[in-house]
C-alpha positions in Angstrom: 4.0 -15.5 14.1 2.6 -18.3 16.1 -0.4 -16.1 17.3 -1.5 -16.0 13.6 -3.6 -18.8 12.8 -1.9 -21.4 10.6 -4.5 -21.1 7.7 -4.2 -17.3 7.8 -0.4 -17.6 7.4 -1.1 -19.9 4.5 -3.8 -17.7 3.0 -1.6 -14.5 3.3 1.7 -16.3 2.2 0.2 -17.2 -1.1 0.1 -15.0 -4.4 -1.9 -17.7 -6.2 -5.7 -17.2 -6.5 -6.4 -20.7 -7.1 -4.6 -21.8 -3.9 -6.6 -19.0 -1.8 -9.6 -20.5 -3.1 -8.2 -24.1 -2.3 -7.4 -22.8 1.1 -10.9 -21.3 1.7 -12.5 -24.7 0.9 -9.8 -26.8 2.9 -10.9 -24.3 6.0 -14.5 -23.6 5.9 -14.0 -21.2 8.8 -11.2 -19.4 7.0 -13.3 -16.2 6.2 -14.4 -15.9 9.6 -10.9 -16.4 11.1 -9.7 -13.6 8.9 -12.4 -11.4 9.9 -11.6 -11.9 13.6 -10.4 -9.0 15.5 -7.8 -11.2 17.4 -6.5 -12.2 13.8 -6.1 -8.5 12.9 -4.5 -7.9 16.2 -2.0 -10.7 15.8 -1.0 -9.4 12.4 -0.6 -6.0 13.6 1.7 -7.2 16.4 3.6 -9.3 14.2 4.2 -6.4 11.7 5.5 -4.4 14.6 8.1 -7.1 15.3 11.6 -7.3 13.8 10.6 -10.5 12.1 8.4 -8.7 9.7 11.6 -6.8 8.3 13.4 -10.1 7.5 13.9 -10.6 3.6 11.8 -13.8 3.4 8.9 -12.1 5.1 8.4 -9.5 2.3 5.6 -11.4 0.6 3.5 -12.0 3.7 4.0 -8.4 4.5 2.6 -7.2 1.5 -0.3 -9.5 1.6 -0.9 -8.5 5.4 -0.9 -5.0 4.5 -3.3 -5.3 1.7 -5.5 -7.5 3.9 -5.5 -5.0 6.8 -6.5 -2.2 4.6 -10.1 -3.3 4.7 -11.4 -1.8 7.9 -8.1 0.3 8.2 -8.1 2.4 11.5 -6.2 5.6 12.4 -4.6 3.9 15.5 -3.0 1.0 13.2 -1.4 3.9 11.0 1.8 4.1 13.0 2.7 0.5 12.6 2.0 0.6 8.9 3.8 3.8 8.4 7.2 2.3 9.2 6.8 0.3 6.1 6.9 3.2 3.7 10.7 2.8 4.0 10.8 -0.8 3.1 13.4 -2.1 0.6 10.6 -3.7 -1.3 8.3 -1.5 -3.6 5.3 -3.6 -3.3 5.4 -3.5 0.6 5.8 0.4 0.2 2.9 0.4 -2.2 0.7 -1.5 0.1 1.6 0.6 3.1 0.6 3.7 1.1 -2.5 2.3 0.0 -3.2 1.3 3.5 -2.7 5.1 4.7 -4.6 6.5 1.7 -7.6 4.4 2.6 -7.8 6.3 5.9 -7.9 9.7 4.0 -9.1 9.2 0.5 -10.9 10.9 -1.1 -11.9 13.6 1.2 -11.5 12.6 4.7 -8.3 14.3 5.1 -7.1 15.9 2.3 -3.7 17.5 3.7 -2.6 14.0 4.8 -3.5 12.5 1.4 -1.7 15.0 -0.4 1.4 14.5 1.7 1.0 10.8 0.9 0.7 11.2 -2.7 3.8 13.5 -2.7 5.7 10.6 -1.0 4.5 8.3 -3.7 5.4 10.5 -6.6 8.9 10.7 -5.0 9.3 7.1 -4.5 12.3 5.4 -6.3 9.9 2.6 -7.9 7.8 3.6 -10.8 5.1 1.3 -9.9 4.5 3.4 -6.8 4.8 6.7 -8.6 2.4 5.3 -11.2 -0.1 4.5 -8.6 0.2 7.9 -7.2 -0.9 9.5 -10.6 -4.0 7.1 -10.6 -4.9 8.0 -7.1 -4.6 11.6 -8.0 -6.8 11.3 -11.1 -9.3 9.3 -9.0 -9.5 11.8 -6.0 -9.9 14.6 -8.9 -7.0 16.5 -6.9 -5.1 17.8 -10.1 -6.2 21.4 -9.2 -4.9 21.1 -5.6 -1.6 19.4 -6.6 -0.9 21.3 -9.9 2.0 23.0 -8.5 3.6 20.1 -7.0 3.0 18.1 -10.4 4.5 20.7 -12.5 7.5 20.8 -10.2 7.9 16.9 -10.2 7.8 17.0 -14.3 10.7 19.4 -14.3 12.6 17.4 -11.9 11.9 14.0 -13.2 14.4 13.9 -16.2 17.2 14.5 -13.8 16.1 11.4 -11.9 15.8 9.4 -15.1 12.1 9.3 -14.9 11.2 11.0 -18.1 10.6 7.8 -20.2 8.5 5.9 -17.1 4.9 5.2 -17.0 4.6 8.0 -14.2 6.0 10.7 -16.2 3.4 10.1 -19.1 0.5 9.8 -16.5 1.7 13.2 -14.7 2.0 14.8 -18.3 -1.7 13.6 -19.0 -2.8 14.8 -15.7 -1.4 18.3 -16.4 -2.8 18.6 -19.8 -6.4 18.8 -18.3 
């Protein structure tokens, strides 16, 4: 983590918008440092390390993935893809969003549909609900109708029938 500049570590460690604004004032070159390709490389290198999988790193990992989403590149995907199996739902969601940014809405429909399938099968309703929102934004209900109908049949056996994602999928299928 030493390769990641201190101010970037502080910025990506915070959930607080006011704290982030304060850091931008304290470090006038922070925006430039965040945009530096070396910072991106350092973050990706750290994400590829065992340290990124420590329980106390979860928040930083989620923020780093969200940050890296802007300007996402295909060659970064293998590192990010590993976080699809992370124990924390927010980390998984950020990894899905990073990968979707590579394919959404029409750059690689097949890959996008596979990611949306994975999201809809996630154990956390937040991830599943976001998948439904992405399906709606991509106008992909037609292409995914068969999968969505099967998902709706299986959802009650998984305890998802009272969830937000279930309601969203129901609405998508009513169209």
